[in-house]
C-alpha positions as CSV (number, residue, x, y, z in Angstrom):
1,M,95.9,76.6,82.7
2,E,93.3,74.3,81.2
3,A,90.7,75.9,83.5
4,K,91.5,79.3,82.0
5,R,91.2,78.0,78.5
6,Q,87.8,76.5,79.4
7,A,86.7,79.8,80.9
8,A,87.7,81.6,77.6
9,T,85.9,79.0,75.6
10,Q,82.8,79.5,77.7
11,I,82.9,83.2,77.0
12,V,83.2,82.6,73.3
13,R,80.2,80.2,73.5
14,R,78.0,82.7,75.3
15,L,78.9,85.5,72.9
16,R,78.1,83.2,70.0
17,D,74.8,82.1,71.5
18,A,73.9,85.7,71.8
19,G,74.4,86.2,68.0
20,F,77.9,87.7,68.1
21,E,81.1,86.6,66.4
22,A,83.8,85.6,68.9
23,Y,87.2,83.9,68.7
24,L,90.3,83.4,70.7
25,V,93.0,85.7,69.3
26,G,96.6,86.8,69.5
27,G,99.4,85.2,71.5
28,C,97.3,82.4,72.9
29,V,96.5,81.2,69.4
30,R,100.1,81.4,68.4
31,D,101.1,79.3,71.4
32,I,98.4,76.7,70.7
33,V,99.6,76.4,67.1
34,M,103.2,76.0,68.3
35,G,102.2,73.4,70.8
36,H,102.8,75.6,73.9
37,E,100.5,76.2,76.8
38,P,99.3,79.8,76.7
39,K,99.6,81.8,79.9
40,D,96.7,84.0,79.1
41,Y,93.7,84.0,76.7
42,D,92.2,86.9,74.8
43,V,88.9,87.0,73.0
44,A,88.0,89.1,70.0
45,T,84.3,89.7,69.3
46,S,81.8,91.8,67.3
47,A,80.0,92.6,70.5
48,Q,80.7,96.1,71.8
49,P,81.7,96.8,75.4
50,P,78.2,97.7,76.7
51,Q,76.9,94.4,75.2
52,V,79.8,92.4,76.8
53,V,79.2,94.0,80.2
54,G,75.5,93.3,79.8
55,M,76.3,89.6,79.4
56,F,79.1,89.6,82.1
57,P,78.0,92.1,84.7
58,E,81.1,91.5,86.8
59,S,83.3,92.8,84.0
60,L,86.0,95.5,84.6
61,T,85.7,98.4,82.1
62,V,89.0,100.2,82.6
63,G,89.8,99.7,78.9
64,A,86.3,100.1,77.5
65,H,87.2,103.3,75.7
66,F,89.6,101.2,73.6
67,G,87.0,98.5,73.2
68,V,88.5,96.2,75.8
69,V,86.6,94.6,78.7
70,I,88.1,92.3,81.4
71,V,85.9,89.4,82.3
72,P,87.1,88.0,85.7
73,G,86.8,84.4,86.8
74,E,88.1,81.8,89.2
75,A,90.7,80.7,86.7
76,G,91.9,84.3,86.0
77,N,90.9,87.2,83.9
78,V,90.1,87.0,80.2
79,E,90.4,90.1,78.0
80,V,87.5,90.6,75.6
81,A,88.1,93.1,72.9
82,T,85.7,94.4,70.3
83,F,86.8,94.1,66.6
84,R,88.5,97.4,65.9
85,R,90.6,99.5,63.7
86,D,93.0,102.0,65.1
87,G,92.9,105.7,64.4
88,L,96.0,107.9,64.0
89,Y,99.1,107.2,66.1
90,T,100.5,110.6,67.1
91,D,102.8,109.6,69.9
92,G,104.4,106.5,68.3
93,R,102.8,104.2,70.9
94,H,99.0,104.5,71.1
95,P,96.2,105.4,68.7
96,V,94.4,108.7,69.4
97,H,91.2,106.8,69.2
98,V,89.8,103.5,68.0
99,E,86.9,102.7,65.7
100,Y,84.9,99.5,65.8
101,A,85.6,97.3,62.8
102,Q,83.1,95.4,60.7
103,S,84.9,92.1,60.7
104,A,87.4,89.9,62.4
105,E,89.7,90.2,59.3
106,E,89.8,93.9,59.6
107,D,90.7,93.6,63.3
108,V,93.5,91.2,62.6
109,R,95.1,93.3,59.9
110,R,95.9,96.1,62.3
111,R,97.9,93.9,64.6
112,D,101.7,93.8,64.9
113,F,103.0,90.4,63.7
114,T,101.5,87.7,61.6
115,I,102.3,85.1,64.3
116,N,100.1,87.1,66.7
117,G,97.4,87.7,64.1
118,L,95.7,84.3,64.2
119,L,92.1,83.6,65.3
120,Y,91.0,80.3,66.8
121,D,87.4,79.0,67.0
122,P,87.5,76.8,70.1
123,L,84.0,75.4,69.4
124,Q,85.0,74.0,66.0
125,N,88.7,73.6,66.8
126,K,89.6,75.7,63.8
127,V,92.4,78.2,63.2
128,I,91.4,81.2,61.0
129,D,94.4,82.8,59.3
130,Y,94.0,86.0,57.2
131,V,97.7,87.1,57.4
132,G,99.8,84.1,56.8
133,G,100.7,83.5,60.4
134,Q,100.7,79.7,60.2
135,A,103.1,79.8,57.3
136,D,105.4,82.1,59.3
137,I,105.3,79.9,62.3
138,S,106.2,76.9,60.1
139,G,108.9,79.0,58.4
140,R,110.1,80.3,61.8
141,R,109.8,84.0,60.8
142,V,108.7,87.1,62.7
143,R,107.0,89.2,60.0
144,A,105.0,92.4,60.4
145,V,101.3,92.4,59.3
146,G,101.3,94.5,56.2
147,D,104.0,97.3,55.8
148,P,106.6,97.0,58.5
149,Y,107.5,100.7,58.3
150,Q,103.9,101.5,59.0
151,R,103.6,99.0,61.9
152,F,106.7,100.2,63.6
153,S,105.9,103.8,63.0
154,E,102.5,103.3,64.6
155,D,104.0,101.7,67.7
156,R,107.8,102.0,68.0
157,L,107.9,99.5,70.9
158,R,107.0,96.8,68.3
159,M,110.7,97.0,67.2
160,L,111.8,95.6,70.5
161,R,109.0,93.2,70.6
162,A,110.0,91.8,67.2
163,V,113.5,91.2,68.5
164,R,112.1,89.6,71.6
165,F,109.8,87.2,69.8
166,A,112.5,86.2,67.3
167,A,114.9,85.5,70.2
168,R,112.3,83.7,72.4
169,F,111.1,81.3,69.7
170,K,114.5,81.0,67.9
171,F,112.9,82.5,64.8
172,E,114.5,84.7,62.1
173,L,113.4,88.3,61.6
174,D,111.8,88.8,58.2
175,P,114.3,90.8,56.1
176,A,111.8,93.5,55.4
177,A,111.1,93.9,59.1
178,A,114.8,93.9,60.0
179,D,115.4,96.6,57.4
180,A,112.6,98.7,58.8
181,I,113.9,98.4,62.3
182,R,117.4,99.5,61.2
183,T,115.9,102.5,59.5
184,L,113.7,103.5,62.4
185,A,115.9,102.4,65.3
186,G,116.7,105.9,66.5
187,E,113.0,106.5,67.2
188,I,113.0,103.9,69.9
189,R,114.3,106.6,72.2
190,L,110.9,108.3,72.0
191,I,109.4,105.4,73.9
192,S,109.1,105.6,77.7
193,A,112.1,104.2,79.7
194,E,109.7,101.8,81.6
195,R,108.5,100.2,78.3
196,I,112.0,99.8,77.0
197,R,113.1,98.3,80.4
198,D,110.3,95.8,80.4
199,E,111.2,94.5,76.9
200,I,114.9,94.4,77.7
201,L,114.2,92.4,80.9
202,K,112.0,89.9,79.0
203,I,114.8,89.5,76.4
204,L,117.2,88.7,79.2
205,I,115.0,86.2,81.2
206,E,113.0,84.4,78.5
207,G,115.8,81.8,77.8
208,Q,117.5,83.3,74.7
209,A,119.4,86.3,76.1
210,R,122.4,85.9,73.9
211,R,120.3,85.6,70.7
212,G,118.3,88.6,71.8
213,F,121.3,90.8,72.2
214,E,122.8,89.7,69.0
215,L,119.6,90.7,67.3
216,L,119.5,94.0,69.1
217,D,122.9,94.7,67.8
218,S,122.2,93.6,64.2
219,T,119.1,95.8,64.1
220,S,120.9,98.9,65.4
221,L,118.7,99.0,68.5
222,L,121.4,98.1,71.0
223,E,123.3,101.4,70.4
224,Q,120.1,103.3,71.0
225,V,118.8,101.6,74.2
226,L,122.1,100.5,75.8
227,P,125.1,102.3,74.2
228,E,127.3,101.3,77.1
229,V,126.8,97.7,76.2
230,K,127.5,98.5,72.5
231,A,130.8,100.1,73.6
232,M,132.0,96.6,74.8
233,Q,132.5,95.5,71.2
234,G,136.2,95.4,70.1
235,V,137.5,96.1,73.6
236,E,140.4,93.6,73.9
237,Q,141.2,91.6,77.1
238,P,144.4,90.0,78.2
239,P,144.3,86.6,76.5
240,E,145.9,84.8,79.5
241,F,142.7,85.5,81.5
242,H,140.2,85.9,78.6
243,P,141.1,83.5,75.7
244,E,137.5,83.9,74.5
245,G,138.0,87.4,73.1
246,D,136.7,90.9,73.7
247,V,134.4,92.1,76.4
248,W,131.4,91.8,74.1
249,T,132.1,88.2,73.3
250,H,132.7,87.4,77.0
251,T,129.4,89.0,77.9
252,L,127.5,87.2,75.2
253,M,128.9,83.9,76.4
254,M,127.7,84.7,80.0
255,L,124.3,85.6,78.7
256,D,124.2,82.3,76.8
257,G,124.7,80.5,80.1
258,L,121.7,82.1,82.0
259,K,119.2,79.5,83.1
260,S,115.8,81.0,84.4
261,P,117.6,84.0,85.9
262,T,116.1,86.6,88.1
263,P,116.0,90.0,86.4
264,T,118.6,91.4,88.7
265,L,121.0,88.5,88.0
266,A,120.5,88.9,84.3
267,L,121.2,92.6,84.4
268,G,124.2,92.0,86.7
269,V,125.6,89.6,84.1
270,L,124.9,92.1,81.3
271,L,126.6,95.0,83.1
272,H,129.3,93.3,85.2
273,D,132.1,94.5,82.9
274,V,130.4,97.7,81.7
275,G,133.3,99.7,83.2
276,K,135.9,98.1,81.0
277,P,135.6,100.1,77.8
278,S,136.3,103.4,79.6
279,T,139.1,102.1,81.7
280,F,141.0,100.2,79.0
281,A,144.7,100.8,79.0
282,V,147.9,99.0,77.9
283,R,150.8,99.1,80.4
284,E,153.0,96.0,80.0
285,R,149.7,94.3,79.4
286,I,146.0,95.2,78.9
287,R,144.6,96.7,82.1
288,F,141.2,97.8,83.4
289,D,142.2,99.7,86.5
290,N,139.2,100.5,88.8
291,H,136.8,99.1,86.3
292,V,134.7,97.6,89.1
293,E,133.9,100.9,90.8
294,V,133.5,102.7,87.4
295,G,131.2,99.9,86.3
296,A,129.1,100.0,89.5
297,K,128.6,103.7,89.0
298,M,127.6,103.2,85.3
299,A,125.3,100.3,86.2
300,E,123.5,102.5,88.7
301,E,123.1,105.3,86.1
302,I,121.8,102.7,83.6
303,C,119.3,101.2,86.0
304,K,118.0,104.7,87.0
305,R,117.7,105.6,83.3
306,L,115.6,102.5,82.8
307,R,113.5,103.3,85.9
308,L,114.4,100.1,87.6
309,P,113.0,99.9,91.2
310,V,115.4,101.1,93.8
311,R,115.8,97.8,95.5
312,D,116.6,96.0,92.2
313,T,119.0,98.8,91.2
314,E,120.9,98.3,94.5
315,R,121.2,94.6,93.9
316,V,122.5,95.0,90.3
317,V,125.0,97.6,91.5
318,E,126.2,95.2,94.2
319,L,126.6,92.4,91.7
320,V,128.8,94.6,89.6
321,R,130.7,95.9,92.5
322,H,131.5,92.6,94.1
323,H,132.0,90.3,91.1
324,L,135.8,90.2,91.4
325,R,135.9,89.5,95.2
326,F,135.8,85.8,94.7
327,K,139.4,85.8,93.5
328,D,140.4,86.8,97.1
329,L,138.1,84.2,98.8
330,P,140.9,81.7,99.7
331,R,143.1,84.4,101.2
332,M,140.3,86.1,103.3
333,K,140.2,85.9,107.0
334,R,137.5,83.5,108.1
335,S,135.4,86.3,109.4
336,T,135.6,88.1,106.1
337,Q,134.7,85.0,104.2
338,I,131.6,84.4,106.3
339,R,130.5,88.1,105.9
340,F,130.9,87.6,102.2
341,L,128.9,84.4,102.1
342,R,126.0,86.0,104.0
343,M,125.7,89.0,101.7
344,Q,122.1,89.5,100.7
345,G,121.4,87.7,97.5
346,F,124.7,85.8,97.6
347,E,123.3,83.0,95.4
348,E,123.1,85.6,92.6
349,H,126.7,86.7,93.2
350,L,127.8,83.1,93.2
351,E,126.0,82.3,89.9
352,L,127.5,85.4,88.2
353,H,130.9,84.3,89.3
354,R,130.4,80.8,87.9
355,L,129.2,82.2,84.6
356,D,132.1,84.6,84.6
357,C,134.6,81.8,85.0
358,L,133.1,79.5,82.5
359,A,133.1,82.3,79.9
360,S,136.8,83.1,80.4
361,H,139.5,80.9,82.0
362,G,137.2,78.1,83.0
363,K,138.6,77.7,86.5
364,L,135.9,77.1,89.2
365,E,138.1,76.5,92.3
366,N,136.7,79.6,94.2
367,Y,133.2,78.8,93.1
368,E,133.6,75.3,94.5
369,L,135.2,76.7,97.7
370,A,132.2,79.0,98.3
371,T,129.7,76.2,97.6
372,Q,131.5,73.9,99.9
373,M,131.6,76.4,102.7
374,L,127.9,77.2,102.3
375,G,127.2,73.4,102.5
376,E,129.3,72.7,105.5
377,L,128.7,75.8,107.7
378,P,125.5,75.7,109.8
379,E,123.3,78.7,109.8
380,E,124.4,79.6,113.4
381,A,128.0,79.8,112.2
382,I,127.1,82.1,109.3
383,R,124.7,84.3,111.3
384,P,125.6,83.7,115.0
385,P,123.6,85.4,117.8
386,R,125.2,88.7,118.9
387,L,127.3,88.4,122.0
388,L,127.2,92.1,122.9
389,T,125.1,95.2,122.1
390,G,125.6,98.9,122.5
391,I,123.6,98.7,125.7
392,D,125.9,96.1,127.1
393,L,128.9,98.4,126.4
394,I,127.2,101.3,128.2
395,H,126.6,99.1,131.2
396,E,130.3,98.3,131.1
397,G,131.1,102.0,131.3
398,Y,131.8,102.8,127.6
399,K,130.8,106.1,126.2
400,P,128.5,105.9,123.2
401,G,130.1,107.1,120.0
402,P,131.8,106.0,116.7
403,V,134.0,103.6,118.7
404,F,131.0,101.4,119.4
405,K,130.9,100.2,115.8
406,Q,134.6,99.4,115.9
407,I,134.2,97.5,119.2
408,L,131.2,95.5,118.0
409,Q,132.9,94.6,114.7
410,A,136.0,93.4,116.6
411,V,133.7,91.2,118.8
412,E,131.9,89.7,115.8
413,D,135.2,89.1,114.0
414,A,136.5,87.1,117.0
415,Q,133.2,85.2,117.2
416,L,133.3,84.3,113.5
417,E,137.0,83.3,113.8
418,G,136.0,80.9,116.6
419,E,138.1,82.8,119.2
420,I,135.2,83.6,121.5
421,Q,131.9,81.9,122.2
422,T,130.2,83.6,125.2
423,Q,129.3,87.0,126.4
424,E,132.0,86.7,129.1
425,D,134.6,86.0,126.4
426,A,133.4,89.0,124.5
427,L,133.6,91.4,127.5
428,R,137.1,90.1,128.3
429,L,138.2,90.9,124.7
430,V,136.7,94.4,124.8
431,H,138.4,95.2,128.1
432,Q,141.7,94.0,126.7
433,R,141.6,95.7,123.3
434,F,139.7,99.0,124.2
435,P,140.7,100.0,127.7
436,G,140.9,103.6,126.8
437,A,137.3,103.9,125.6
438,R,135.8,103.4,129.1
439,L,134.6,106.4,131.0
């Protein structure tokens, strides 16, 4: 990342040498002040896009109408934006037009949060702060630049971003910002599902998922973006299995245990018990009959609503659908055990189960059994070569049809159970068990 910082500094130097103002700006300055290594570097300058392109002919101009030029380099792209002030926001997300500002201060004052409104002069190693961002970093606050109602009304996605930054950095939301979010929370639904999805996923995977969802709840955003998760609150569970409390508490504890999760695992954890509120019943004890299948259907609907990619949706649904199968692992036939272990993405299923146990009864016997089996079984035992194919069955005089699936499954079962090892063994088994299927 040092190379990228040097590239951004060189851009600042060239712009300065040409007589323009130029600074590093935004999240990279926030990270520098906080002692973190920035992932990306942005430059703010008084130079207008044609002037930037004139100095950096290789620049990409896809955002030039908003005053943004991308300067590519070996270390990565650097975004160079002209000082600007935004025009009217009519869609609650983007300004209709932008006007070039006369100063860096004017540019900073239209930004979202004070911690993102800092400028940095890399040539003089100097932070320039017009909005109190350094004090808010020291005070561990996420505070809007100016009037929070105006900032959030301009771009409603900033409400979710405020929660994300507060969670990620373990900061508090400024009370005025929190009040504004609670007042405007219902308007988050006017934002595209893709944008909402992206912020939710970042909250889930950036290391402070529990804190993020507690903030979503306290700001009234949770009921707007994920009402099915909000519905978990107050849903009691049988204390002999869940001494920790209701479904919401259980889910928060699991979120708290996530360590660098994939987005699909994080969503699987969030939604694994989403079917419990609608299946809650008391008969002798608290029951959630069929909550797994109900939850899998609900998870699919939620993922589709959030425009999650199809493959990721399928993985999340499978995580929800299979999360209780581990309780049957010791009693499964060996062939069923092995098929379970070789499920696509099994490591995510295993981790969800571990978190589920730790956030409830604390018993990890089945997790340890699965881990032991994965460690002891060679790959060829988990995914052995096929002993027979449909073509082999045709050569043996069997008529193609639905029975082929049944036959081939029986052969693989016997192979996984260790009952047969060769093609000759497999054919003998087929002849014995399916004599009536031959022509």
